[in-house]
MIVEXFI-488264 format. One record per residue (C-alpha): residue in one letter; x negated, y, z negated. Coordinates in steps of 0.001 Angstrom, whole numbers. Layout:
! MIVEXFI-488264
setor	x	y	z
a	X	Y	Z
...
! end
This chain:
! MIVEXFI-488264
setor	x	y	z
m	6569	12228	-32590
k	3958	11839	-29854
q	3584	14713	-27401
f	4629	14062	-23799
m	1725	13294	-21470
d	-1099	14313	-23772
e	-4650	13053	-23318
d	-3653	9714	-24812
f	-612	9239	-22576
l	349	5522	-22539
l	-2513	4693	-24923
q	-1104	3455	-28208
n	-4165	2336	-30169
d	-7852	3130	-30646
v	-9110	230	-28543
a	-6982	1338	-25598
k	-8153	4938	-25959
d	-11812	3920	-25956
l	-11398	1600	-22968
f	-9686	4270	-20914
h	-11486	7490	-21815
n	-14995	6076	-22017
h	-14798	3508	-19236
a	-11789	3168	-16900
a	-11368	6912	-16375
k	-14968	7243	-15206
m	-14765	4632	-12453
p	-14459	5740	-8798
i	-11388	4903	-6725
i	-11342	2375	-3894
d	-7916	2836	-2321
y	-7910	-238	-129
h	-4328	121	1104
c	-2750	3472	1907
h	-831	5269	4634
l	-2793	8497	4823
i	-2771	10177	8230
p	-6372	9843	9509
r	-6174	13102	11433
m	-5642	15005	8185
v	-8865	13612	6755
a	-10808	14165	9964
e	-9691	17793	10195
d	-9695	18472	6445
y	-6062	19474	6681
h	-4882	22305	4433
f	-1231	22226	3432
k	774	25388	3821
n	2568	24877	507
i	3345	22347	-2211
a	6618	21364	-557
e	4787	20166	2538
l	2197	18328	453
w	4670	16823	-1996
l	7897	16231	-88
g	6740	15585	3447
g	7132	11889	4174
d	7842	10949	550
h	10847	8646	687
y	10582	8007	-3078
k	11547	11627	-3705
w	14121	11636	-919
r	15902	8644	-2465
a	16035	10377	-5839
m	17321	13601	-4313
r	20026	11730	-2394
a	21034	9930	-5592
n	21368	13354	-7183
g	23727	14495	-4438
v	21252	16686	-2547
p	22264	17195	1124
e	19970	15604	3687
k	18812	18915	5120
y	16833	19475	1896
c	15218	16024	2144
t	14308	15432	5773
g	16078	18333	7448
d	15128	21838	8491
a	15843	23705	5258
p	13132	26222	4259
d	10290	24717	2239
w	11068	26737	-885
e	14669	25522	-848
k	13506	21908	-488
f	11172	22352	-3441
e	13960	24004	-5430
k	16228	21011	-4811
w	13456	18676	-5933
a	12967	20751	-9084
e	16709	20475	-9748
t	16451	16684	-9386
v	13393	16098	-11581
p	15148	16543	-14968
y	17554	13797	-13911
t	14707	11342	-13283
f	13993	10545	-16942
r	12671	6941	-17103
n	12145	6827	-13356
p	8407	6616	-12489
l	8841	9776	-10423
y	9078	11774	-13634
h	5692	10540	-14803
w	4069	10780	-11371
t	5356	14319	-10836
h	3894	15677	-14046
l	699	13642	-13858
e	73	15054	-10374
l	806	18615	-11493
k	-1549	18196	-14427
t	-4443	16446	-12716
a	-4434	18350	-9418
f	-3323	21835	-10466
g	-3884	21972	-14227
i	-171	22641	-14752
t	1331	21184	-17926
k	4737	22875	-17723
l	7706	20605	-17077
l	9216	21022	-13628
s	12826	22182	-13766
p	14996	24846	-12136
k	13692	27328	-14741
t	10037	26725	-13916
a	10385	25930	-10206
r	9441	29334	-8796
e	6505	29768	-11146
i	5116	26319	-10404
y	5739	26689	-6668
d	3801	29949	-6521
e	947	28716	-8724
c	468	25555	-6652
n	591	27517	-3416
e	-2100	29931	-4590
k	-4409	27030	-5398
l	-3670	25327	-2091
k	-5199	28347	-360
l	-8576	27515	-1896
p	-11091	25567	230
e	-11330	22752	-2308
f	-7606	21999	-2053
g	-7686	20595	1466
a	-7304	16893	2194
r	-10998	16177	1641
g	-11206	18332	-1446
l	-8348	16460	-3085
m	-10063	13156	-2341
r	-13266	14462	-3911
h	-11349	15808	-6903
y	-9998	12359	-7690
h	-13412	10679	-7303
v	-12303	8632	-4312
e	-15074	6527	-2825
c	-13273	4702	-19
v	-9818	4578	1568
c	-8362	2128	4071
t	-5640	3539	6283
t	-2981	1449	8044
d	-3459	1375	11805
d	-1813	-119	14863
p	-4019	-2278	17121
i	-3637	150	20026
d	-4971	3089	17978
d	-8199	4464	19424
l	-9494	5237	15898
r	-10786	8604	17078
y	-10164	10238	13717
h	-12000	7534	11839
k	-14941	8056	14154
k	-14713	11840	13810
t	-14651	11566	10031
r	-17604	9199	10003
e	-19669	11375	12332
s	-18868	14519	10321
g	-20964	13252	7436
f	-18017	13187	5022
e	-19283	11222	2057
i	-16004	9358	1399
k	-15488	6295	3572
m	-12285	6151	5616
l	-11946	2710	7184
p	-9161	1409	9414
a	-6965	-1541	8469
w	-5310	-3655	11157
r	-1467	-3688	11055
p	-135	-5631	14091
d	3538	-5660	13077
k	4748	-4296	16423
a	3167	-7233	18218
m	4753	-9619	15694
n	8302	-8237	15648
i	9453	-9909	18837
e	13112	-9380	17953
k	12826	-5596	18157
p	14264	-3894	21269
d	11003	-2045	21962
y	8812	-5177	21786
a	8250	-5519	25550
d	7421	-1833	25846
y	4833	-2167	23099
i	3194	-5179	24755
k	2947	-3141	27948
k	1090	-419	26015
l	-1207	-3049	24514
g	-2024	-4191	28031
e	-2705	-649	29198
v	-5163	-88	26348
n	-7017	-3206	27508
n	-6700	-2371	31234
t	-4734	-5533	31887
n	-1207	-6656	32697
i	25	-8983	29959
t	2410	-11662	31223
t	1810	-14579	28817
f	1442	-15111	25101
k	-2150	-16239	25625
e	-2936	-13036	27496
m	-1359	-11044	24686
i	-3510	-12818	22093
d	-6605	-12241	24221
a	-5751	-8536	24319
l	-5263	-8469	20559
q	-8598	-10203	20055
k	-10316	-7435	22003
r	-8651	-4836	19799
h	-9572	-6876	16717
d	-13201	-6807	17856
f	-12918	-3056	18450
f	-11611	-2527	14917
t	-14450	-4637	13524
a	-16951	-2475	15389
n	-15377	564	13725
g	-15729	-742	10176
c	-12443	-2581	9717
k	-12533	-5385	7171
l	-8835	-5716	6339
s	-5617	-6746	8035
d	-2119	-6227	6722
h	1210	-7730	7689
g	4650	-6473	6709
v	6854	-9581	6790
e	10298	-10285	5402
e	9214	-13809	4469
f	6737	-16505	5431
y	7260	-18830	8384
d	6375	-22486	8926
d	8828	-23437	11667
p	7297	-26111	13966
y	6471	-25069	17516
t	4526	-26084	20585
d	2359	-23817	22719
s	4765	-24209	25627
q	7704	-23147	23432
i	5885	-19986	22373
e	5131	-19126	26001
i	8803	-19498	26904
i	9866	-17374	23929
f	7342	-14700	24885
e	8542	-14633	28505
k	12155	-14239	27365
a	11191	-11337	25111
m	9304	-9618	27913
r	12459	-9869	30035
k	14358	-8414	27042
q	16551	-11473	26749
h	18263	-12457	23513
l	16249	-14710	21224
a	17731	-17208	18779
v	16783	-16862	15117
e	14788	-20084	15304
e	12820	-18767	18290
v	11918	-15594	16409
r	10732	-17628	13439
q	8669	-19948	15636
y	7021	-16995	17326
k	6190	-15249	14064
h	4687	-18439	12684
a	2474	-18818	15751
f	1542	-15148	15778
l	582	-14960	12101
k	-1416	-18178	12350
v	-3499	-16781	15212
c	-4002	-13538	13294
g	-5164	-15493	10267
e	-7689	-17316	12419
m	-8972	-14012	13842
d	-9408	-12603	10352
a	-11269	-15676	9150
d	-13630	-15593	12120
a	-14356	-11901	11496
g	-14789	-12305	7738
w	-11915	-9941	6995
t	-9465	-9981	4102
q	-5823	-10529	5054
q	-2912	-8923	3219
y	753	-9907	3320
h	3453	-7545	2064
y	6681	-9528	2008
g	10188	-9320	640
a	11585	-5995	1906
i	14898	-5515	3663
r	14312	-2564	5946
d	16483	34	7672
t	19675	-1103	5948
n	21592	2118	6664
t	22098	2022	10426
l	23613	5497	10611
m	20585	7045	8940
y	18190	4848	10911
k	19632	6228	14159
q	19312	9746	12787
l	15880	9572	11109
g	14135	6372	12198
p	12210	3933	9969
d	10428	4578	6664
t	12821	7279	5509
g	14105	5703	2296
f	16693	3142	3319
d	14844	-76	2467
s	15326	-2289	-560
i	14205	-5422	-2371
g	15132	-8598	-521
q	15851	-12148	-1630
f	14108	-14873	354
n	13510	-18526	-463
t	10003	-18539	982
a	7801	-20478	-1463
k	7574	-23668	611
a	6942	-21791	3844
m	4250	-19705	2132
a	2541	-22835	829
h	2735	-24567	4200
f	1403	-21527	6063
l	-1560	-21014	3744
n	-2298	-24743	3731
e	-2240	-24834	7520
l	-4997	-22231	7670
n	-6877	-23880	4804
v	-6918	-27305	6487
e	-8485	-25713	9560
g	-11104	-23948	7449
k	-9546	-20628	8484
l	-8131	-19339	5202
t	-9978	-16117	4539
r	-9721	-13900	1457
t	-5997	-13240	989
i	-3825	-10814	-990
l	-124	-11566	-1464
y	2266	-8773	-2455
c	5876	-9566	-3330
l	8528	-6887	-3456
n	10957	-8952	-5517
p	9640	-9277	-9104
c	11550	-12551	-9372
d	8724	-13992	-7260
n	5921	-12860	-9572
d	5338	-16208	-11256
m	5669	-18083	-7961
v	3024	-15940	-6250
a	728	-15975	-9289
s	841	-19777	-9272
m	631	-20038	-5453
i	-2756	-18332	-5242
g	-4169	-20964	-7595
n	-3554	-23640	-4964
f	-6130	-22201	-2578
q	-8880	-20678	-4717
g	-12512	-21549	-4185
d	-15602	-20419	-2254
e	-15824	-17167	-4224
p	-14338	-15658	-7402
g	-10786	-14425	-6910
k	-10626	-15385	-3223
m	-6824	-15490	-3423
q	-5270	-12414	-5004
f	-1816	-11564	-6341
g	-1519	-7956	-5182
s	-615	-5137	-7520
g	3012	-4237	-8206
w	4187	-2850	-4864
w	6701	-173	-3878
f	9709	-562	-6186
n	7465	-2382	-8675
d	4869	394	-8819
q	5788	1543	-12335
l	5335	659	-15995
d	7668	-2317	-16044
g	6719	-3612	-12597
n	2972	-3319	-13107
t	3264	-4873	-16562
k	5191	-7854	-15205
q	2649	-8336	-12418
i	-270	-8153	-14865
n	1427	-10582	-17240
a	2238	-13087	-14482
l	-1328	-12978	-13194
s	-2667	-13275	-16762
n	-482	-16264	-17558
l	-1043	-18188	-14333
g	-4362	-16956	-12970
i	-7420	-14963	-14017
l	-6681	-11282	-14586
s	-10390	-10508	-14943
r	-10892	-11157	-11207
f	-8026	-8883	-10104
v	-8948	-6253	-7474
g	-6694	-3684	-9083
m	-4570	-774	-7981
l	-3867	1009	-4692
t	-1657	3955	-3760
d	239	2549	-745
s	1018	6209	-114
r	944	8915	2534
s	221	11600	-38
f	-3117	13102	-1055
l	-1586	13643	-4499
s	-933	9948	-5172
y	-4327	9101	-6646
p	-3079	9543	-10239
r	-1326	6216	-9692
h	-4759	4689	-10242
e	-5035	6565	-13541
y	-1510	5484	-14483
f	-2393	1854	-13813
r	-5697	2069	-15682
r	-4035	3584	-18728
l	-1425	835	-18670
l	-4078	-1877	-18297
c	-6170	-491	-21166
n	-3103	-280	-23380
i	-2129	-3891	-22685
l	-5605	-5116	-23583
g	-5888	-2802	-26588
t	-2525	-3950	-27916
d	-3562	-7589	-27574
v	-6679	-6816	-29626
e	-4657	-4976	-32260
q	-2311	-7961	-32546
g	-5136	-10482	-32797
l	-4301	-12029	-29417
l	-7738	-11097	-28037
p	-11053	-10716	-29869
n	-12420	-7218	-30325
d	-15359	-8052	-28051
h	-16252	-4582	-26831
d	-18660	-5638	-24105
a	-16251	-8189	-22642
l	-13321	-5757	-22692
v	-15379	-2996	-21079
r	-16577	-5344	-18361
m	-13005	-6466	-17679
v	-11616	-2933	-17465
e	-14413	-1613	-15281
d	-14210	-4648	-13007
i	-10459	-4390	-12462
s	-10632	-628	-12023
y	-13436	-672	-9455
n	-16162	-3331	-9448
n	-14007	-6260	-8316
a	-12697	-4356	-5293
r	-16211	-3223	-4360
r	-17476	-6790	-4399
y	-14382	-8367	-2857
f	-13862	-6220	226
k	-17538	-5930	1143
f	-17179	-2333	2338
y	-20818	-1560	1559
! end
């Protein structure tokens, strides 16, 4: 019987072990999509205890705790930190076969050197040991990034952000790059009740009064230029689906005016607006030489009672079902025909779309290797089965060797082991194929592939350096 989470965790053959230990494990991390709080990096934030570091903002853990019957006060409420951690420790033994069980123990092992299993019996001991280490200078936000050999991170930032913490970090001489990534969802989500208020703020940042869609786009372009000047090379859009609904410029202006007066918009009007908005954003990105990312397929804020109590991003979102293949093709083709289709990464939340997305990117390749990317297994797919399915779909219908690899998509400074998890899984898939005679035992080619997917492809693709 194999020991749980030993040095060869997930590695089932000699080829896989060599590829990981001697190659993948040594590569730096480029975390090109995350939700770290820039202020924490700028100020080298030190967490008061492991509960704050581990449970604060982590809706993965909150969902598991709720499923285990833990009252909300121990998830997002005002219960003491030790009691929150205790409730998490009570939940962990029930998470067998959930990725949280692996992540929890991989993070304890790699960050704190703790190999004990977390349970009610070990909770106090582990809590105290982690807290003692968190008092050390090297366990601040920057120290954790150094510990995991992080080379660059891209945060997720609203267009009206002044990027002061990115600038502060850069000017401090911190050797790890922290770059902004443009996330204009609030300017896209015209159906939201706070849309007009947001557009007013966008105008204030640009010292202008926005009254038309054209003026709004002009204001966004100025912010886009500002982000470029501060090192941004990536945009990201969180969309339910893709949009290709026909529109005219005059229709979009009317729709925008109605939204600014907080009038009701028809579903078709919302779709027309989002199509127009995303098209303009795609053109901006192409002109700036950025990479654009689309995260689609989530149904958000499904529990209205909890949304009113806690707000968004608190663990009440799920996988959606959208028939969006034709709209996706039309949207990408529209940009391509204009010569405005920049490097693009597509992430689908529903694994049923894996093969569709893997085949879709093949329609618009060219200009450079791997220009169109099928993004890594995202959110609910960020686990053994989900990552494996994504890798297999990309292998079958595209070129896995050009894949830009893993990201954390996380707010936590303890999430970097997800890169290790992915690299172990990747090495095991390739090693198993060699063992079964499905791939040749070409050591140089396998090493190149693993090192490229782990790091080199992302370094070349995003042009951060």
